[in-house]
N, CA, C and O atoms as a MOPAC input file, in Angstrom:
PM7 MOZYME 1SCF
protein

 N     67.79800 1    59.27700 1   -41.34800 1
 C     66.53500 1    59.16100 1   -40.30800 1
 C     65.07300 1    59.63100 1   -41.27800 1
 O     64.99700 1    60.60800 1   -42.02300 1
 N     63.98700 1    58.60000 1   -40.99000 1
 C     62.93700 1    59.14000 1   -41.56800 1
 C     62.49400 1    60.39300 1   -41.23100 1
 O     62.81100 1    60.79800 1   -40.11300 1
 N     61.77900 1    61.16000 1   -41.99700 1
 C     61.16100 1    62.45700 1   -41.64800 1
 C     60.38800 1    62.21100 1   -40.30600 1
 O     60.49400 1    63.05600 1   -39.41700 1
 N     59.66800 1    61.16900 1   -40.12800 1
 C     58.81300 1    61.01900 1   -39.06600 1
 C     59.71500 1    59.95500 1   -38.27500 1
 O     59.88300 1    58.79700 1   -38.65600 1
 N     60.26900 1    60.51600 1   -37.11700 1
 C     61.06500 1    59.74800 1   -36.27600 1
 C     60.50600 1    58.49100 1   -35.72400 1
 O     61.29800 1    57.58200 1   -35.47600 1
 N     59.16800 1    58.31600 1   -35.48700 1
 C     58.73300 1    57.26700 1   -34.88900 1
 C     58.51700 1    56.15000 1   -36.00600 1
 O     58.26900 1    55.00300 1   -35.63500 1
 N     58.60200 1    56.44500 1   -37.32900 1
 C     58.62400 1    55.38900 1   -38.34700 1
 C     59.80800 1    54.48300 1   -38.15500 1
 O     59.74400 1    53.29700 1   -38.48100 1
 N     60.90800 1    55.02900 1   -37.62100 1
 C     62.13500 1    54.23400 1   -37.48200 1
 C     61.75200 1    52.90300 1   -36.95600 1
 O     60.95900 1    52.85100 1   -36.01600 1
 N     62.28100 1    51.73300 1   -37.51700 1
 C     62.02700 1    50.35300 1   -36.77600 1
 C     62.93800 1    50.38200 1   -35.56700 1
 O     64.13100 1    50.65900 1   -35.69000 1
 N     62.43600 1    50.12300 1   -34.50900 1
 C     63.42400 1    50.03300 1   -33.17000 1
 C     63.54100 1    48.47000 1   -32.92600 1
 O     62.62300 1    47.65400 1   -32.84400 1
 N     64.87300 1    48.27100 1   -32.83500 1
 C     65.13200 1    46.78400 1   -32.58900 1
 C     65.30200 1    46.57300 1   -31.06400 1
 O     65.70800 1    47.45700 1   -30.30900 1
 N     64.93800 1    45.26000 1   -30.66000 1
 C     64.74400 1    44.86900 1   -29.29200 1
 C     66.03900 1    45.14200 1   -28.63500 1
 O     65.95300 1    45.21000 1   -27.40900 1
 N     67.23600 1    45.32000 1   -29.14400 1
 C     68.56500 1    45.40300 1   -28.70900 1
 C     69.21200 1    46.52000 1   -29.77100 1
 O     69.18700 1    46.37700 1   -30.99400 1
 N     69.71200 1    47.49500 1   -29.17100 1
 C     70.57500 1    48.41900 1   -29.86300 1
 C     71.92000 1    47.90700 1   -29.96800 1
 O     72.34000 1    46.97500 1   -29.28300 1
 N     72.57900 1    48.52300 1   -30.82600 1
 C     74.30300 1    47.92900 1   -31.21200 1
 C     74.80800 1    48.12900 1   -29.97700 1
 O     74.45000 1    48.95900 1   -29.14200 1
 N     75.82100 1    47.16700 1   -29.90100 1
 C     77.01100 1    47.74200 1   -28.91700 1
 C     78.14200 1    47.61900 1   -29.48000 1
 O     78.11700 1    47.12000 1   -30.60500 1
 N     79.30200 1    47.96500 1   -28.98400 1
 C     80.61000 1    48.04800 1   -29.62600 1
 C     80.96600 1    49.52600 1   -29.12000 1
 O     80.28500 1    50.22500 1   -28.36900 1
 N     82.56500 1    49.92300 1   -29.88900 1
 C     82.88200 1    51.03000 1   -29.89600 1
 C     82.81600 1    51.73200 1   -31.32300 1
 O     83.51200 1    52.72800 1   -31.52200 1
 N     82.02300 1    51.24700 1   -32.27600 1
 C     81.75800 1    52.10400 1   -33.36500 1
 C     80.47000 1    52.45600 1   -33.54100 1
 O     79.57900 1    51.76400 1   -33.05000 1
 N     80.16600 1    53.70500 1   -34.34800 1
 C     79.27200 1    54.22300 1   -34.68100 1
 C     78.39400 1    53.32300 1   -35.90600 1
 O     78.91300 1    52.97900 1   -36.96800 1
 N     77.28300 1    53.09300 1   -35.60400 1
 C     76.61700 1    52.19800 1   -36.69900 1
 C     75.35300 1    53.10800 1   -37.34500 1
 O     74.72600 1    54.03300 1   -36.82800 1
 N     75.23800 1    52.56700 1   -38.50900 1
 C     73.87100 1    53.16300 1   -39.16200 1
 C     72.62400 1    53.21100 1   -38.47400 1
 O     71.82000 1    54.14000 1   -38.54900 1
 N     72.48300 1    52.05300 1   -37.72500 1
 C     71.35300 1    52.28100 1   -36.73300 1
 C     71.46300 1    53.20800 1   -35.69200 1
 O     70.45300 1    53.74300 1   -35.23600 1
 N     72.66500 1    53.47500 1   -35.23500 1
 C     72.79700 1    54.76800 1   -34.27500 1
 C     72.27000 1    56.04600 1   -35.04900 1
 O     71.43400 1    56.88300 1   -34.71000 1
 N     72.91000 1    55.94300 1   -36.01600 1
 C     72.48500 1    57.39000 1   -37.09000 1
 C     70.94000 1    57.48500 1   -37.06200 1
 O     70.28400 1    58.48400 1   -36.77000 1
 N     70.52900 1    56.39900 1   -37.37800 1
 C     68.98700 1    56.52000 1   -37.59900 1
 C     68.11800 1    56.35000 1   -36.58500 1
 O     66.96800 1    55.93600 1   -36.73100 1
 N     68.76600 1    56.74000 1   -35.26700 1
 C     67.90200 1    56.60700 1   -33.92900 1
 C     68.36200 1    57.53100 1   -32.91000 1
 O     68.18500 1    57.35000 1   -31.70600 1
 N     69.06500 1    58.71000 1   -33.51800 1
 C     69.80100 1    59.52700 1   -32.80500 1
 C     68.69200 1    60.25800 1   -32.12300 1
 O     68.97500 1    60.56700 1   -30.96500 1
 N     67.44700 1    60.63400 1   -32.55200 1
 C     66.22600 1    61.39400 1   -32.02500 1
 C     65.78800 1    60.19700 1   -30.86000 1
 O     65.49200 1    60.67700 1   -29.76600 1
 N     65.73500 1    59.14900 1   -30.93600 1
 C     65.09100 1    58.17300 1   -30.07200 1
 C     66.20500 1    58.28500 1   -28.86500 1
 O     65.84700 1    58.39300 1   -27.69200 1
 N     67.39000 1    58.25500 1   -29.20200 1
 C     68.56800 1    58.00100 1   -27.86800 1
 C     68.26000 1    59.55000 1   -27.51100 1
 O     68.12600 1    59.62700 1   -26.28900 1
 N     68.12500 1    60.59900 1   -28.02700 1
 C     67.83000 1    61.69500 1   -27.06500 1
 C     66.79200 1    61.82900 1   -26.20000 1
 O     66.93400 1    62.23600 1   -25.04700 1
 N     65.52800 1    61.44200 1   -26.79400 1
 C     64.34900 1    61.32400 1   -26.12100 1
 C     64.35100 1    60.49400 1   -24.80700 1
 O     63.65100 1    60.59400 1   -23.79900 1
 N     65.49400 1    59.52700 1   -25.18100 1
 C     65.54100 1    58.75700 1   -23.80600 1
 C     66.08100 1    59.42300 1   -22.78900 1
 O     65.67200 1    59.40900 1   -21.62800 1
 N     67.27900 1    60.18800 1   -23.34100 1
 C     68.18000 1    60.66400 1   -22.23200 1
 C     67.37900 1    61.63600 1   -21.49700 1
 O     67.46400 1    61.79000 1   -20.27900 1
 N     66.58500 1    62.29900 1   -22.27900 1
 C     66.00100 1    63.55900 1   -21.82800 1
 C     64.67000 1    63.19800 1   -20.66000 1
 O     64.26300 1    63.86500 1   -19.70800 1
 N     64.23900 1    61.91200 1   -21.17700 1
 C     62.93400 1    61.06300 1   -20.21600 1
 C     63.67100 1    60.92900 1   -18.92500 1
 O     63.29000 1    61.56200 1   -17.94100 1
 N     64.81000 1    60.06000 1   -18.87500 1
 C     65.33100 1    59.82900 1   -17.84500 1
 C     65.89100 1    61.15100 1   -16.94700 1
 O     65.76900 1    61.10700 1   -15.72200 1
 N     66.45600 1    62.22800 1   -17.54300 1
 C     66.90300 1    63.43600 1   -16.77100 1
 C     65.63800 1    64.23400 1   -16.52200 1
 O     65.81300 1    65.38000 1   -16.10700 1
 N     64.46600 1    63.84500 1   -16.69600 1
 C     63.24000 1    64.42900 1   -16.50200 1
 C     62.52200 1    63.66500 1   -15.44700 1
 O     61.61900 1    64.24100 1   -14.84100 1
 N     62.82300 1    62.41900 1   -15.15600 1
 C     62.36300 1    61.59600 1   -14.05500 1
 C     61.09300 1    60.91100 1   -14.59400 1
 O     60.29600 1    60.42500 1   -13.79200 1
 N     60.87600 1    60.85400 1   -15.89500 1
 C     59.61900 1    60.19800 1   -16.52900 1
 C     59.41200 1    58.71700 1   -16.07400 1
 O     60.32800 1    57.94900 1   -15.78100 1
 N     58.00400 1    58.41000 1   -16.05600 1
 C     57.90600 1    57.16600 1   -15.83500 1
 C     58.11600 1    55.94900 1   -16.94900 1
 O     57.59000 1    56.05800 1   -18.05600 1
 N     58.92100 1    54.77200 1   -16.59800 1
 C     59.66500 1    53.93400 1   -17.38900 1
 C     58.50800 1    53.28900 1   -18.37200 1
 O     58.68300 1    53.11500 1   -19.57800 1
 N     57.40300 1    52.99100 1   -17.72100 1
 C     56.29200 1    52.50000 1   -18.82800 1
 C     55.99800 1    53.47600 1   -19.91100 1
 O     55.87100 1    53.22900 1   -21.11000 1
 N     55.90800 1    54.65600 1   -19.28900 1
 C     55.51300 1    55.43000 1   -20.40700 1
 C     56.46900 1    55.68000 1   -21.34900 1
 O     56.10000 1    55.79900 1   -22.51700 1
 N     57.78800 1    55.79900 1   -21.03300 1
 C     58.98000 1    55.91000 1   -21.97400 1
 C     59.08800 1    54.76900 1   -22.82200 1
 O     59.59500 1    54.83700 1   -23.94100 1
 N     58.56600 1    53.58000 1   -22.25800 1
 C     58.68600 1    52.19000 1   -23.11800 1
 C     57.50700 1    52.64000 1   -24.13400 1
 O     57.84900 1    52.83200 1   -25.30100 1
 N     56.47400 1    52.78000 1   -23.87000 1
 C     55.17600 1    53.16500 1   -24.88000 1
 C     55.52200 1    54.23300 1   -26.02100 1
 O     55.32500 1    53.95800 1   -27.20400 1
 N     55.94600 1    55.22900 1   -25.69200 1
 C     55.91700 1    56.35400 1   -26.13900 1
 C     57.15800 1    56.69600 1   -27.20000 1
 O     57.14200 1    57.20100 1   -28.32200 1
 N     58.29100 1    56.17700 1   -26.31600 1
 C     59.68000 1    56.22100 1   -27.08700 1
 C     59.85900 1    55.25600 1   -27.98900 1
 O     60.04000 1    55.47000 1   -29.18800 1
 N     59.81500 1    54.07500 1   -27.42200 1
 C     60.19100 1    52.81000 1   -27.80800 1
 C     59.20200 1    51.89300 1   -28.49000 1
 O     59.45800 1    50.79200 1   -28.97800 1
 N     57.93500 1    52.56300 1   -28.44900 1
 C     56.67400 1    51.81100 1   -29.32900 1
 C     56.79100 1    50.29100 1   -29.02400 1
 O     57.09200 1    49.47800 1   -29.89800 1
 N     56.51000 1    49.92300 1   -27.60500 1
 C     56.38800 1    48.62700 1   -26.89400 1
 C     55.46400 1    48.83500 1   -25.49600 1
 O     55.62700 1    49.65100 1   -24.58900 1
 N     54.53900 1    47.89900 1   -25.64400 1
 C     53.51500 1    47.99300 1   -24.57300 1
 C     54.38000 1    47.05500 1   -23.40100 1
 O     54.58500 1    45.85800 1   -23.60500 1
 N     54.78200 1    47.63900 1   -22.35400 1
 C     55.15300 1    46.94200 1   -21.36800 1
 C     54.41100 1    46.01600 1   -20.56900 1
 O     55.01800 1    45.11500 1   -19.99000 1
 N     53.26400 1    46.12300 1   -20.47600 1
 C     52.26700 1    45.29100 1   -19.78600 1
 C     52.08000 1    43.93900 1   -20.71400 1
 O     51.97200 1    42.85300 1   -20.14600 1
 N     52.04800 1    44.01800 1   -21.99200 1
 C     51.82700 1    42.77900 1   -22.91200 1
 C     53.16700 1    42.19700 1   -22.96000 1
 O     53.21700 1    40.97800 1   -22.79900 1
 N     54.26000 1    42.82400 1   -23.14800 1
 C     55.88200 1    42.34400 1   -23.36000 1
 C     56.80800 1    42.65400 1   -22.16900 1
 O     57.92100 1    43.01600 1   -22.55200 1
 N     56.66200 1    42.61400 1   -20.84800 1
 C     57.55700 1    43.41000 1   -20.04500 1
 C     59.13200 1    42.79200 1   -19.99600 1
 O     60.06600 1    43.42400 1   -19.50200 1
 N     59.24800 1    41.59800 1   -20.52900 1
 C     60.82300 1    41.28200 1   -20.44800 1
 C     61.33100 1    41.92000 1   -21.92400 1
 O     62.45700 1    42.41600 1   -21.95300 1
 N     60.63200 1    41.91400 1   -22.97100 1
 C     60.90700 1    42.56400 1   -24.12500 1
 C     61.22300 1    43.93300 1   -24.07400 1
 O     62.18700 1    44.44100 1   -24.64600 1
 N     60.19700 1    44.66500 1   -23.21000 1
 C     60.14000 1    46.06600 1   -23.24100 1
 C     61.41900 1    46.51200 1   -22.38700 1
 O     62.13400 1    47.47000 1   -22.68100 1
 N     61.59400 1    45.67400 1   -21.29000 1
 C     62.89200 1    46.24800 1   -20.29200 1
 C     63.87500 1    46.00200 1   -21.15800 1
 O     64.53500 1    47.01800 1   -21.37300 1
 N     64.35000 1    44.77300 1   -21.92000 1
 C     65.64200 1    44.61800 1   -22.68000 1
 C     65.66800 1    45.94600 1   -23.52000 1
 O     66.60200 1    46.74400 1   -23.44500 1
 N     64.45600 1    46.13700 1   -24.40800 1
 C     64.48000 1    47.29500 1   -25.34000 1
 C     65.02700 1    48.66800 1   -24.69700 1
 O     65.73400 1    49.47200 1   -25.30500 1
 N     64.56100 1    48.81100 1   -23.29300 1
 C     64.64900 1    50.17300 1   -22.78800 1
 C     66.22700 1    50.03800 1   -22.37700 1
 O     67.04900 1    50.85400 1   -22.79300 1
 N     66.54100 1    49.08800 1   -21.63800 1
 C     68.03200 1    48.98400 1   -21.25800 1
 C     69.16100 1    49.03200 1   -22.15100 1
 O     70.23400 1    49.61200 1   -21.98200 1
 N     68.76800 1    48.34400 1   -23.11800 1
 C     69.79900 1    48.42000 1   -24.44900 1
 C     70.07500 1    49.65100 1   -24.94700 1
 O     71.20600 1    50.06800 1   -25.19900 1
 N     68.48700 1    50.56600 1   -25.17300 1
 C     68.74400 1    51.70700 1   -25.86400 1
 C     69.20800 1    52.87400 1   -25.15300 1
 O     69.75700 1    53.86600 1   -25.63200 1
 N     68.85700 1    52.58300 1   -23.69500 1
 C     69.36100 1    53.70300 1   -22.87700 1
 C     70.97800 1    53.76600 1   -22.64800 1
 O     71.61100 1    54.81900 1   -22.57300 1
 N     71.59300 1    52.31800 1   -22.54100 1
 C     72.80400 1    52.24200 1   -22.58200 1
 C     73.71600 1    52.62600 1   -23.78900 1
 O     74.86100 1    53.07500 1   -23.72700 1
 N     72.87600 1    52.32200 1   -25.04400 1
 C     73.71300 1    53.16300 1   -26.21700 1
 C     73.49700 1    54.67000 1   -26.25400 1
 O     74.31700 1    55.43500 1   -26.76100 1
 N     72.45200 1    55.02700 1   -25.74100 1
 C     72.40500 1    56.44800 1   -25.81100 1
 C     73.24200 1    57.03600 1   -24.80300 1
 O     73.53800 1    58.22300 1   -24.93700 1
 N     73.66000 1    56.40700 1   -23.83900 1
 C     74.66000 1    57.02600 1   -22.59400 1
 C     75.98200 1    56.99400 1   -23.25800 1
 O     76.77100 1    57.93900 1   -23.27500 1
 N     76.17500 1    55.77500 1   -23.83300 1
 C     77.58900 1    55.36000 1   -24.58000 1
 C     77.77800 1    56.68700 1   -25.79100 1
 O     78.79800 1    57.37300 1   -25.84800 1
 N     76.82100 1    56.83000 1   -26.52600 1
 C     76.78100 1    57.82300 1   -27.45900 1
 C     77.15500 1    59.31000 1   -26.97600 1
 O     78.01100 1    60.01100 1   -27.51700 1
 N     76.37100 1    59.67400 1   -25.86500 1
 C     76.65100 1    60.91000 1   -25.43500 1
 C     78.07000 1    61.01800 1   -24.79700 1
 O     78.75500 1    62.01400 1   -25.02600 1
 N     78.49000 1    60.08000 1   -24.05800 1
 C     79.90100 1    60.08300 1   -23.59800 1
 C     81.03700 1    59.83600 1   -24.40900 1
 O     82.12400 1    60.31500 1   -24.08500 1
 N     80.88000 1    58.99400 1   -25.64400 1
 C     82.09800 1    58.53500 1   -26.19900 1
 C     81.54800 1    58.61500 1   -27.80300 1
 O     82.14900 1    59.31100 1   -28.62100 1
 N     80.62400 1    58.01300 1   -28.08400 1
 C     80.38900 1    57.87100 1   -29.85200 1
 C     80.16900 1    59.16000 1   -30.40800 1
 O     80.09900 1    59.22200 1   -31.63600 1
 N     80.01800 1    60.44700 1   -29.58300 1
 C     80.00700 1    61.48900 1   -30.51500 1
 C     81.27000 1    61.93400 1   -31.29700 1
 O     81.38500 1    62.58700 1   -32.33400 1
 N     82.14900 1    61.38900 1   -30.49500 1
 C     83.80200 1    61.74100 1   -31.05100 1
 C     83.89300 1    61.02300 1   -32.42300 1
 O     84.65400 1    61.54000 1   -33.24200 1
 N     83.22400 1    59.90500 1   -32.78400 1
 C     83.16500 1    59.04000 1   -34.14000 1
 C     82.53800 1    60.38100 1   -35.04600 1
 O     83.08900 1    60.66100 1   -36.11100 1
 N     81.54400 1    61.06300 1   -34.63700 1
 C     81.08400 1    62.07800 1   -35.54100 1
 C     81.90600 1    63.17700 1   -36.00600 1
 O     81.97000 1    63.67400 1   -37.13000 1
 N     82.60500 1    63.50300 1   -34.80200 1
 C     83.44500 1    64.72000 1   -34.96300 1
 C     84.61200 1    64.39100 1   -35.89800 1
 O     85.06600 1    65.20000 1   -36.70800 1
 N     85.03300 1    63.22800 1   -35.73700 1
 C     86.34500 1    62.60700 1   -36.60400 1
 C     85.78400 1    62.66600 1   -38.18400 1
 O     86.45700 1    63.13600 1   -39.10200 1
 N     84.39000 1    62.09100 1   -38.35200 1
 C     83.77900 1    62.08400 1   -39.64300 1
 C     83.57900 1    63.31700 1   -40.38600 1
 O     83.49100 1    63.39700 1   -41.61200 1
 N     83.50300 1    64.39600 1   -39.44400 1
 C     83.35200 1    65.81000 1   -40.07000 1
 C     84.62300 1    66.43400 1   -40.65400 1
 O     84.58100 1    67.55300 1   -41.16700 1

């Protein structure tokens, strides 16, 4: 993960599947921030801008796809993906 978490390049769609990827490892902080934002009831537009580095006004469909995809992956990681880390340790 880059020292500055915001320097990580954020894809429009997070990986899918049952394997932990290098992308996942590089984006742990972003996944955690997404889960925290949802738990806190944060405004989705702000989450898209601040956490996912995309302007939802300029690119609404792309921003929605990015949010949905990364949030889905963050939830998978918190429910199942962490087990891959435990096995690797």
